[in-house]
N, C-alpha and C positions, 0 to 999 in steps of 0.2 A: 522868561520864567517868572511865575508869581511866587514870591517868598512870603506872602501873607500867612499869618498864623491864626488859627481859630481857637476860640475859648468857648467851652461848653459848660453850662450849669444845669443841674437837675434837682428838682424838689419832688421827691416821691413820698407821698403821704395822703391818706384818705382815698377817695374814689378816683381822683385825677392825679396824674404826674405831669408837672410843668417842665418843659425843656426849653432852654434858651441858648442861642449861639451868637457870638460876635465874630464877624469875619469881614475883612476888607472895609471896615468902617460902618458896617450895617449890623443891626441887631435883629435876629429872627427868633420867633418864639411860637410855641404851640402847647396845647394840652392834649393828653391822651389818657385813656382809661388805664388805671393801675392794674397790673397783673400781679396779684399777691404771691403766687407760687414762683414766678421768675420776674422780679421787678425790672430788670434790665431789658426785658423783651418789649416793654412799652416804649422805651427810648428808640430802639432800632426799628420798630414797626412803622414809624412815621418817616416818610421820605423828606429830605431837605427841600425838595421842589414844592412841597405842600405847606411849608412853614409860611406864616404871614410876616411881612417885613414891617418893622416899626421904625419910624424916624429915618426912612431912606431918603 
């Protein structure tokens, strides 16, 4: 069983929303278009499998 915890950070402002996640020693990040009427929609629209891995 994997007991790793994920940490997620979001910066929503302007035309793009930045999403970053730290999990199992890796940092993943992406940018998505901001949805002004429902800002949280931009975060869930992007699948984790499409995030780019930084410093893996």
